[in-house]
C-alpha positions as CSV (number, residue, x, y, z in Angstrom):
1,X,63.9,48.4,64.5
2,X,63.0,49.7,61.0
3,X,61.6,52.8,62.7
4,X,64.8,53.3,64.6
5,X,66.9,53.2,61.5
6,X,64.4,55.7,59.9
7,X,65.0,58.0,62.9
8,X,68.8,57.9,62.2
9,X,68.2,58.6,58.6
10,X,65.9,61.4,59.4
11,X,68.5,63.0,61.7
12,X,71.0,63.0,58.9
13,X,68.4,64.5,56.6
14,X,67.7,67.5,58.9
15,X,71.4,68.2,59.5
16,X,70.9,71.4,57.4
17,X,68.6,72.8,60.1
18,X,65.5,72.8,57.9
19,X,63.2,70.2,59.6
20,X,60.0,71.9,58.4
21,X,60.7,71.2,54.8
22,X,61.7,67.6,55.5
23,X,58.5,67.1,57.6
24,X,56.4,68.3,54.7
25,X,58.1,65.8,52.3
26,X,57.4,62.9,54.8
27,X,53.7,63.7,54.8
28,X,53.5,64.1,51.1
29,X,55.3,60.7,50.5
30,X,53.1,58.9,53.1
31,X,49.8,60.4,52.1
32,X,50.1,61.6,48.5
33,X,46.4,62.0,48.0
34,X,45.6,63.9,51.2
35,X,46.0,67.5,52.3
36,X,46.6,68.2,56.0
37,X,45.2,71.1,58.0
38,X,46.6,72.4,61.3
39,X,44.2,70.2,63.2
40,X,45.2,66.9,61.6
41,X,45.3,64.0,64.2
42,X,48.1,61.6,63.8
43,X,47.8,60.0,67.3
44,X,49.3,56.6,66.8
45,X,50.8,56.9,63.3
46,X,54.6,56.2,62.9
47,X,54.6,59.2,60.7
48,X,53.7,61.3,63.8
49,X,56.6,59.9,65.7
50,X,59.0,60.6,62.9
51,X,57.7,64.1,62.6
52,X,58.1,64.6,66.4
53,X,61.7,63.3,66.3
54,X,62.6,65.4,63.3
55,X,61.7,68.6,65.1
56,X,63.3,67.4,68.4
57,X,66.8,66.7,67.0
58,X,67.8,70.3,66.7
59,X,65.4,71.7,69.4
60,X,67.2,69.8,72.1
61,X,70.5,71.4,71.3
62,X,69.1,74.8,70.6
63,X,67.0,74.7,73.7
64,X,70.0,73.9,75.9
65,X,72.0,76.6,74.3
66,X,69.1,79.1,74.7
67,X,68.9,78.3,78.4
68,X,72.6,78.9,78.9
69,X,72.3,82.2,77.0
70,X,69.4,83.3,79.1
71,X,71.3,82.7,82.4
72,X,73.5,85.9,82.2
73,X,70.5,87.9,81.1
74,X,68.6,86.7,84.2
75,X,71.5,87.5,86.4
76,X,71.8,91.1,85.0
77,X,68.1,91.6,85.5
78,X,68.4,90.3,89.1
79,X,71.3,92.6,89.8
80,X,69.5,95.6,88.4
81,X,66.8,95.2,91.0
82,X,68.9,94.0,94.0
83,X,71.9,96.3,93.7
84,X,71.8,100.0,94.7
85,X,74.2,102.7,93.5
86,X,76.5,103.8,96.2
87,X,77.5,107.5,96.5
88,X,81.2,108.0,96.4
89,X,82.4,110.8,98.6
90,X,85.9,112.1,98.1
91,X,87.5,112.2,101.6
92,X,90.0,115.0,101.9
93,X,93.5,114.3,103.3
94,X,93.8,114.7,107.0
95,X,94.7,118.2,108.1
96,X,98.3,118.6,109.1
97,X,98.5,120.9,112.2
98,X,101.5,122.9,113.2
99,X,101.9,125.1,116.2
100,X,104.0,128.3,115.6
101,X,105.4,129.7,118.8
102,X,106.3,133.3,118.9
103,X,109.0,133.3,121.6
104,X,108.7,135.4,124.7
105,X,106.0,138.2,124.9
106,X,104.5,140.5,127.5
107,X,107.0,141.3,130.2
108,X,109.4,138.7,128.8
109,X,111.2,140.8,126.1
110,X,113.8,138.3,125.2
111,X,117.0,139.7,123.7
112,X,117.2,143.5,123.2
113,X,119.4,145.1,120.5
114,X,121.5,148.2,121.0
115,X,118.9,150.2,119.1
116,X,116.2,149.0,121.4
117,X,114.7,146.4,119.1
118,X,113.1,143.7,121.2
119,X,113.2,140.1,120.2
120,X,109.6,139.4,121.3
121,X,108.3,141.8,118.6
122,X,110.3,140.3,115.7
123,X,109.3,136.8,116.8
124,X,105.6,137.7,116.7
125,X,105.9,139.5,113.3
126,X,107.6,136.4,111.7
127,X,105.1,134.0,113.3
128,X,102.1,136.1,112.1
129,X,103.5,136.1,108.6
130,X,103.8,132.3,108.5
131,X,100.1,132.1,109.3
132,X,99.1,134.8,106.8
133,X,101.1,133.2,104.0
134,X,99.6,129.8,104.4
135,X,97.1,129.1,101.6
136,X,97.1,125.3,102.0
137,X,93.7,124.1,103.1
138,X,95.2,120.9,104.4
139,X,97.7,122.8,106.6
140,X,96.5,124.3,109.8
141,X,98.6,126.9,111.6
142,X,98.0,127.5,115.3
143,X,99.7,130.3,117.3
144,X,100.8,130.2,120.9
145,X,100.2,133.9,121.0
146,X,98.9,136.5,118.4
147,X,99.6,139.6,120.4
148,X,102.1,141.0,122.9
149,X,101.2,138.8,125.9
150,X,103.2,136.5,128.2
151,X,102.5,132.8,128.0
152,X,104.2,130.3,130.3
153,X,106.5,127.8,128.6
154,X,104.7,125.0,130.3
155,X,101.3,126.2,129.0
156,X,102.7,126.3,125.4
157,X,103.8,122.7,125.6
158,X,100.6,121.6,127.3
159,X,98.5,123.3,124.6
160,X,100.4,121.6,121.8
161,X,100.1,118.2,123.5
162,X,96.4,118.7,124.2
163,X,95.7,119.6,120.5
164,X,97.9,116.7,119.3
165,X,99.8,118.9,116.8
166,X,101.9,117.3,114.1
167,X,104.8,119.7,114.6
168,X,105.9,122.6,116.8
169,X,108.2,125.4,115.7
170,X,109.4,128.1,118.1
171,X,110.5,131.4,116.5
172,X,113.4,133.3,118.2
173,X,116.2,135.7,117.5
174,X,119.6,134.8,119.1
175,X,121.9,137.0,121.2
176,X,125.6,136.1,121.0
177,X,128.1,138.4,122.7
178,X,130.7,137.2,120.2
179,X,128.6,138.7,117.4
180,X,128.6,135.6,115.2
181,X,126.4,135.9,112.2
182,X,123.8,133.4,111.0
183,X,120.5,131.7,111.8
184,X,120.4,128.5,113.9
185,X,118.1,125.5,113.8
186,X,118.0,123.7,117.1
187,X,116.4,120.3,117.9
188,X,116.0,118.4,121.2
189,X,119.0,116.9,123.0
190,X,116.9,113.9,123.8
191,X,116.6,110.6,121.8
192,X,113.5,108.7,120.7
193,X,110.9,108.6,118.0
194,X,110.0,112.3,118.1
195,X,113.7,113.3,118.2
196,X,114.1,111.4,114.9
197,X,111.2,113.2,113.4
198,X,112.5,116.5,114.8
199,X,115.8,115.8,113.0
200,X,114.0,115.4,109.7
201,X,112.0,118.6,110.2
202,X,115.1,120.5,111.3
203,X,117.0,119.4,108.3
204,X,114.2,120.6,106.0
205,X,114.1,123.9,107.8
206,X,117.9,124.3,107.6
207,X,117.8,123.6,103.8
208,X,115.1,126.1,103.2
209,X,116.4,128.9,105.4
210,X,119.9,128.8,103.9
211,X,118.2,130.0,100.7
212,X,117.3,133.2,102.5
213,X,120.3,133.9,104.8
214,X,123.5,132.4,106.3
215,X,123.0,129.3,108.5
216,X,125.3,128.9,111.5
217,X,125.6,125.1,111.3
218,X,123.0,123.0,109.5
219,X,121.3,121.5,112.6
220,X,122.3,121.5,116.2
221,X,121.1,120.1,119.4
222,X,120.1,122.1,122.5
223,X,122.7,122.7,125.2
224,X,123.6,119.5,127.0
225,X,124.0,121.2,130.4
226,X,120.4,122.6,130.4
227,X,117.2,121.8,128.7
228,X,115.0,124.0,126.4
229,X,111.5,123.4,127.7
230,X,109.7,123.7,124.3
231,X,112.1,121.1,122.9
232,X,112.9,118.8,125.9
233,X,109.8,118.8,128.1
234,X,108.9,115.2,129.1
235,X,105.3,115.5,127.9
236,X,106.3,116.4,124.3
237,X,104.7,114.0,121.9
238,X,105.4,115.7,118.6
239,X,108.5,116.8,116.6
240,X,109.7,120.2,117.8
241,X,112.3,122.7,116.5
242,X,113.5,126.1,117.6
243,X,114.7,128.6,115.0
244,X,117.0,131.5,115.8
245,X,116.4,134.0,113.0
246,X,119.8,135.6,113.3
247,X,121.9,137.3,116.0
248,X,120.6,140.5,117.6
249,X,124.2,141.5,118.5
250,X,125.4,141.3,114.9
251,X,124.7,144.5,113.0
252,X,124.2,142.7,109.7
253,X,121.8,140.1,111.1
254,X,119.8,142.8,113.0
255,X,119.4,144.9,109.9
256,X,118.3,141.8,107.9
257,X,115.7,140.5,110.4
258,X,114.2,143.9,111.1
259,X,113.2,144.3,107.4
260,X,109.5,143.4,106.8
261,X,110.4,142.0,103.4
262,X,113.0,139.7,104.9
263,X,110.7,138.6,107.6
264,X,108.3,137.5,104.9
265,X,111.0,135.6,103.2
266,X,111.9,133.8,106.4
267,X,108.2,133.0,107.0
268,X,107.7,131.7,103.5
269,X,110.7,129.3,103.6
270,X,109.7,128.1,107.0
271,X,106.2,127.4,105.5
272,X,107.9,125.6,102.6
273,X,109.8,123.3,105.0
274,X,106.6,122.6,106.9
275,X,104.9,121.6,103.6
276,X,107.8,119.3,102.7
277,X,107.7,117.7,106.1
278,X,103.9,117.2,105.9
279,X,104.2,115.6,102.5
280,X,107.3,113.6,103.5
281,X,109.0,114.9,100.3
282,X,112.6,114.3,101.2
283,X,114.0,114.0,97.7
284,X,113.6,117.5,96.5
285,X,117.3,118.3,96.5
286,X,119.2,117.6,93.1
287,X,120.9,114.2,93.3
288,X,124.7,114.5,92.7
289,X,126.9,111.4,92.5
290,X,126.9,109.9,96.0
291,X,130.1,110.0,98.0
292,X,131.6,106.9,99.7
293,X,130.1,108.0,103.0
294,X,126.7,108.4,101.4
295,X,126.9,104.9,100.0
296,X,127.8,103.4,103.4
297,X,124.9,105.3,104.9
298,X,122.6,104.0,102.3
299,X,123.7,100.4,103.1
300,X,123.2,101.1,106.8
301,X,126.8,100.4,107.7
302,X,127.6,103.8,109.2
303,X,125.8,106.9,110.6
304,X,126.7,110.5,110.5
305,X,126.4,112.7,113.6
306,X,125.0,116.1,112.3
307,X,125.9,117.8,115.5
308,X,129.5,116.7,116.0
309,X,130.2,116.2,112.3
310,X,131.7,112.7,112.6
311,X,131.0,109.2,111.4
312,X,129.6,106.8,114.0
313,X,128.3,103.3,114.1
314,X,124.9,102.9,112.5
315,X,122.0,103.2,114.8
316,X,119.2,105.1,113.2
317,X,115.7,104.7,111.7
318,X,114.7,105.3,108.0
319,X,113.5,108.8,108.9
320,X,116.9,109.7,110.4
321,X,118.7,108.1,107.4
322,X,116.6,110.2,105.1
323,X,117.6,113.5,106.8
324,X,121.2,112.5,107.0
325,X,121.3,111.5,103.4
326,X,119.7,114.8,102.5
327,X,122.2,116.7,104.5
328,X,125.1,115.1,102.7
329,X,123.6,115.5,99.3
330,X,122.9,119.2,100.0
331,X,126.5,119.6,101.2
332,X,127.8,118.1,98.0
333,X,125.4,120.3,95.9
334,X,126.7,123.4,97.8
335,X,130.3,122.4,97.2
336,X,129.6,121.8,93.5
337,X,127.9,125.2,93.1
338,X,130.8,126.9,94.9
339,X,133.3,125.4,92.5
340,X,131.2,126.7,89.5
């Protein structure tokens, strides 16, 4: 019992973490006349037990703490041998493929102007410029024809479907006996998923091309009484648009579209619209204060028929809503600039 109390006293005495000095004092007090070497044997002496306990009080805590501290070090060492560095490869964005269709060709001249200018030639020149101006590695332009040759309409659509293109744009020049001026952007008369995407692409093309020349209507559907094969063919599984780059029977339009510099402008703005469509950047138009109709469209309560220019009951997807909203905002912006 006395020895137990001595252990408690010893524990208090070494609370300053200096057990070696206290051990030496114990030995000196117990054996004042003796000097101890490192090989001293204290097998059954109470002094040995006290010395053992003195050095164990702090070692037990320190040893446990040391073990916990060693654990993360061991884990790090284990990880350094078991883990292998992985090579990170930057995967480029998927290529966006667009088929540019130079309308007509070969024996199919298309429209012919009074001065003998043939539509098929202008179509091809503009189409080639679109491909030449493309510097975007992520945008691939495929041509339905690159020289004066005739390609069946069915073959053009089949080629586009087989290649799984992301969009199809057919280049033409209109002929209107009435001589009405302006470019036209035409989409399919059909409904469905690709019609909605065509509407968005057509809206972007319309907004870009009006920066170059007059647009006869922002976006129109093909004739209801007859189909346009490159827009309405049943096997089409991509958004498709037909662009009429002016009117061959209008002297002003003909002069404009025959110019190589103007053909390059048309090509560049078509390319701009393609890039916007590929990136889904539908908010590039400055945002004026929304009209009451725009607010209703945003809420999904009404729709706006771009072709017939009238408000109808809402029945459209987010893509269609985006193109409609962009059309209205562009219209407001145009009106604001005219007032200025």
